[in-house]
N, C-alpha and C positions, 0 to 999 in steps of 0.2 A: 274685228275692230283693231286697229293698230294702237301703239302706245299713245298716239295723238288723241287727246280727249275730244269729245264732241263740243261744239261751241256752247258757251253759257247762254241760257235762256231764262227770261223772267216770265212767269205766268201771272198776268194781272187780271183781276176781276173787278168790274166797276159797273154802276148802273148805266144802261144803254139809253141813249136818247135818239129818237128818229124824227126826221122831217120829211114827210112823204115816204119815198122809198130809200132815202139816204140815211145812213147810220152816223149821226152827228158825233156821238161819243168816240167812236173809233177814229174818225177823221181828226178830231181834236188831239187825240193821243199821237197820231202820226205827225201832225203839224208841230206838236210840242217837242218831240224827239228829233225831228228833222233828219239831218244826215248822220247823227250819232248812232243810229241803230236801225234795224229793220223791224217793222211791225207786221205781224201776220195774224190772221183770224184763227183762233183755236176754238173750233166749233164743238160745243157740248150740247147734247140734246136737252131740250127744255122740259121734257116730260119724265125726268128721272124721279123715282119714288123716294121721297125724303122720310116719310113716316112721322112719328111723334117728335116733339121737341127733345124729349129725353133721349130717344134713340139717335137723333141727330147730334146731340152733345157727346154721346158715347162714341159715335162713329168718328167725330172730329178728333177726339183724343187718341183713338187707335190709328188713325190715318198717318200721323207723323211717324210712328214706330214702323208701320208697314212700309211706308215710303223709304225710310232709311234701310230697312232690311232688304228690300228689293234692289236698291242702289248698290248695297254691299255685295249682294249675290251676283249682280251683273259684273262688278269688278272682278270677283273671284273667277267667274266663268272665262272672262277675257284673259285673265292672268294664267289660268290653268291651260288654256289653249296655247298661249305663248310658250309656256314651259314645255308642253308636248312637242312644239315645233322647234325646240332648242333655242328659245329666245327670239326667234324671227317674228316680226309683226304679222298678225293675222287680220285680214280684212273681213269684217262681219257685216252683213247687210240685214235689213229688216224689210221683209216682203219685197225684196228686189231693189230696195232703195238704201242709200246711206242713212245712218242714224239722223244726221242733220235734216236731210230731205224728208224723212218720215215725220220728224217733229214739226217741221214747217208746214207740212201738208196733212196734218193729223185729221183723221175722220173717225168718229165713233164706230166701233165694229159691232153692228147690231146682231151679226151672226154668233159672235162669241159671247157678247155681254148684252143680254136682252133687257130692254128697259122695263119689261114687265116685272122683273125681279127687283127687290129692294136694294138700295145702295149697300146695306150691310151684307146682304147675301152675295152681291157682286164682289165686294171687298174681300170677304172671307174666302170666296172661291179662288180669287187671284192669289192671295197669300198662301193658301193651301197648295195650289199648283206650283208656285215658286219654290216652296220648301221641298216638294217632291222632286222637282227638277234638280235642285241642288244635291239632294241625296243620291239621285241616279248618277249624276256626274261624278260625285265623290266616290261612289262605289266602283265605277269603271276605272277612274284614274288610280284608285288605291290598288286595284288588281294589276293594272299596268305597271305601277311602281314596284310592286312585289316581284313581278317577273323580271323587271330590269335589275333590281337589287340581287336577285338570285344569279342572273347572268353575269353581273359585275363581279360577284364573289367567285364564280367559276373562272372568269377571265383573270382575276387577280392571282388565283392559284396557278392556272395554266401558264400564265406569262410571268410569274413571280421568280424569285431567286431559286437556286438549287435547294434551299432549305425547305421550300414548300411545294415546288413544282412537282407534278406527277413524274415518277421515274420511268414509267412505261415507255414513252416515246424515245427515251435516252438509252435505257439499259436493254429493253426488249427481252429476248430470251437468249442473249449472247453468253450469259454466265450461269454456271451451275450453282444453285444456292447451297446445296448440301453435297460437297465433293466426296464425303465419306460419312459413315455413321457417327464418327467422333468430331467431324469438322463442320463448320458453317461459314458461309460467306456473308459479310456485312458490308453495307454501303455507307461511307462516311463523308460528310460534307465538312470541308476544312476552309477557313478563310484564306483567300489567295495569298495574303501577306505572310501566312504561317505555313505555306506549302512546303518550303525547303526544310523548315524545322520538323514538320510532320514526317517527311521522308527519311530524315536522319535519326529520328527518335522513336518511331512507332514500334520498332522491335524491342525496345528497352524501356518504354515509358511505364511498364508495369512495375519496374524495380522500386521506384519511389512510393508507388501505391502499396507494395508489399511491406516496405519499411514502415509506412504510416500505420498499416494494419497491425503489424507486429508490435509497434509501440503502443497502440491502443489496447491490444490484447494484454500486454504487460501491465498497463495502467489498470485495466479491469481486474486482473489477477491480484494486483496489490490492494485494490479497494476491497476485493473479496476477502483477502487474508486479514485486512484490518477489521472488517466487519466480524469475521469469525473470531478474531482475537478478542474483540470487545464482548462477544457473546460468551466465549469460553471463560474469560476472567470474571464474568458476571454470574454465569450459570453454575460453575463448579462449586463455589462456596454455598450457593443456595441448595445444591443437591447433596453435598457431603457434610453440611453443617450438622453436628450432633448425630451423625450416622452410626456411631458406635453404640448409642443407646438403642436397645432392642425395640422399644416402642416407636421411637422415631424412625428406625429402619423399616419397621412394618408399615408405617404411614407412607413412606417414600415408595415402597413396592406395591402400593394399592393401584389397581388398574391394569388391564391386559396389555396396554401399549407402552408401559414404562420402560421396557427393555429397548424399545426403538429410540426413545429419547436419550437413554444412556449411550447406546451405540452411536447415535448421531453426534453426540457430544465428544465421544472418543475419537471419531473420525476427524472432526474439526480440530481437536486438540493435537492429533498427529500431524495435520497439515500446518498448524501454527508452529509446532515444534520443528518441523522440517524447514519452514521458511526462516526461522530464527528471529532475532530482534524482538524478543518477548517483552522487553521493557518499553513502556510508552515513550514516544518521541519527546514529550514535554519533560518527563523525568530524566531522560538521557541528557537533555540540554542542561537541566538544572544541576545534575550531578557532575557533569563535565565542568561547568562553571565553578563549582565548589571544590573541584579537584578530587572528587570522590570516585570510588569504583562504580562503574555503571550498574553492576549487579546482574549482568546477563546470565552468568553461570548459575547463580543462586536461583534465579527465576526458572531456568531450565530444570534444575533439580526439583523444585517445588512442583512444577507441572508434571514431571515424570512420576513423582510420588502420588499426586492426585489421580493420575491416569491408572496407576496400579490399584488404588482404592476403588476407582470406578469399575475396573474389570472384575473385582471381587463382587461388587454390587450387581454387575451385569449377570454373573453366574446365577445369583439367587433370583434375579428377575426372569431369566430364561427358564429356570427350573419351575418357577411358579406358573409361568405361561403354559408350559407343556404338561404340568401335573394332571389336569383333567383328562388328558389323552393317554396316560400311561397304561391303562388297562382297557381303554375303549377307543377304537379308531374313529377319527372325525368322519361324519357322514354327510357333510355338505361341502360344496365347492369352496365357499368362503372359509370354512374351518380348515380345510386341507391347505389352502394357500397361506393361512395364518401360521399353521404348523411348519410348513416349508420355510417360510420367512424366518421363523424363530430358529430352526435348525441351521439354516445358512448363516445367520448372524452368529450362532454359537461356533460354527466352523471358522468363520472369519476371524474371531477373537480367541480361537483355540480354547473354548470352554469344554472341558472334559467332564461330562456327567453321563452316567448310564442312561438316564432318561432321554438324552439327545439321540443316542443310537437306537433306542427302542422306538421313538417316534419317527425317526427317519425311515425305518422299515415299514411303518404303517402308511407312509405317503411316498413310497419309493418311486412310483411313476411320475408324480408331479414334481418330486425333488430332482429327478434326472432332467426333465424338461427345463426347469428353472436354472439348473446348473449349466446346461448347454448354452443357454442365452448369455449367462455371465461369462462363460469361457470365450464365446464368440466376440463379445464386447472387449474383453481383455486382450484378445488376439489383435484386434484392430488397433488398440492403444499401443500394444507392443510393437507393431509394425511402424506406427508413426514415431514412437520413441526411438526405434532403431534408425529410422531415416534421419531424425534430428541429430542423433549421435554421430552418424556418418558425415553429416553436413558440417558439424563442428570440427571433426577430424580432417575433412577435406573440403575447403570452401568451394571447389569446383563441382562437388557432388550435387546433382539436381534432384530435389525432392519432388517438385511439380514441373511438368513440362511448360514451355513458354505459353502464355495466354494467346499470343498472336504468332502465326506461322511466319518465320523469317523469310523475307523476300517475296511475300504474297501481295504487297501493296501494288495496285495498278491504277493509274490515272485514267478516268473515263471521260471527263469533260472539265474544261477550265473556262471560267468566265471572269468578269472584272472583279467581282467581290468574293466569289467562292469557287472551290474546286470539288469535284466528286471523285472519290477513290473507292475501290473495293479492296477489302482485306479478308483473309481467311483466319478464323480463330478456332480454338478448342471449345467445343460446345459447352463442356461443363464449367468453363470460366466465362460464359457469356455475360452473366450479371456483373462480374468484376470488370470486364471490358467496357460495359455500358457506363459504369461508375467512373472509370478512368477517363473516358471520352467526355463525360459531362464536366468533370473537374477541369479539363483542358479546353472547354468551350467548343468541342467538336460535336457535330450533330449526327446521330445514327439514324438513317432513313430506312424504316422497314420496307421491304419490297418482295413481292412474289409475282412472277409473270402471270398475268391474267388477261388473255386475249378477249374473253367474253366480257370481262369488266370494262376494258377499254372501249369495246364496241358499244356497250350500254352507256358509257360516259359520253361518247360522241353523239349517240342517238338522243340522249337527254338534252344535250346542248342544242342540237338542231331543232328539237321540239320546243325548247324555250325561245329560240330565235323566231320560230313561226308564231308562237304564242305572243311574243312581244309585238310583232307586226300586227297581229289580229287585235290585241287589246288596244294598241295605238289607234288603229283605224276606228274601232268602236268608240273610243273616248273622244277623239277629235271630231268625229261626225256628230256625236251627241252634243258636244259643245256648240257646233255650228248650227245644229237644228234647234236647240233649246234657247240659245241666246236671243233670237228675235222674239220667241214666245214670251220670254221674261221681259224684254224691252217693251213689247206691246202692252203687257199687263201693267208695267210701270207707268206708261203714258196715260193709261186709263185711270190709274190711282191718282195721278196728277190732275186729270180732268175732274174726278170726283171731289178731290180736295178743293179745287177752285169753285166748283158748284156748291159744295156744302158750306164753305166759309163765306 
């Protein structure tokens, strides 16, 4: 059925009058309407089973809803078919006739709707069939739409910009992804308007990134020192307050891990002392405004005196920790590690006690293993410190090699909006290069040549195209087949309404 609706019809029921073989009532209606309309005989069997008055009343109430439901379903089926055909009008017939012709030539279908059944049973059967037909069509069209959406998604990707399009057909296997164990090739999508800028700066664009990273590192170190400063100036008075009293000293030394707390506080105090600026910023500002001495020198002397007192306390804490093992070697892994840690702490802060040497011999194997790890870590820090020192002495000294190999950029494809380049980078700096590109709105496209994957992608697309054609045929054939069935049921509902009312 095309977008053109069927002609409007009125179904009129009235008492029939006959005169011999003539139907006087019908003739009177034709005479009254004259040339303003066409009057046809809508033949309804006279032996339809009405049942009781109550059942007739119930049927009459439900017929309006069923009539509207079927009319809506008919419209949906016609609209669905037009959508499947891309908006083209679809001619739908009913038993080989146009819808208008079928209405004007309506005859009760005794094969489908037996008059031996009650009107309620006939009505329920028609409504049930229509709902089933609608569900069948909906299922088929839904399947077809899902296939179409999947294909559209693939087409959008395959025909999209260089930011999303598969690189296989463009790059293929022309480039070696890993030129060497330490190098890796990346594929970068650059906006065409930034092409010249990229080519002139890609070798040096890491410089600003390194500057920002160094600035951030410095800020983090400053924050760390400030936090340590606050902790040191808060914890030292708490630790050393009244420590000259033997009872108070004994209370402080309670617990096997107290030496760790003291050692940690000493380390942080040393870092604060090295960083300088011991007087809080607020006090510095206030004293400067008042023309007073900032007091940095006095603060330094106080901290050094407190550190000396903490070292004395540390000696007693380590001695107390090691005392249980003076005459008996530790017999568990945990105890051995605890003794090693105490011995190493004593050596770090130059605590000279006979018990330290005694316990070191008891855990000689574990001590050597721990000492080797510390030395390896210090060696790495020493190398880094040496490189930083050389960099300060000679600005041209290179601590790290360049992230991106100079002269490695190669243009692969240029389009209206984007260009595709390949660059070679140092593998160990890959994460840094990715961050730099993100900051500059360059897109890194991961790629690995996969002939089998591309073959599967092509095969999947062909399968979806075949599935699209198959589901289209099923859906449109179902619409063409079920539309007349629904229309016939609708006309019989109309006939039942006229008869019942």
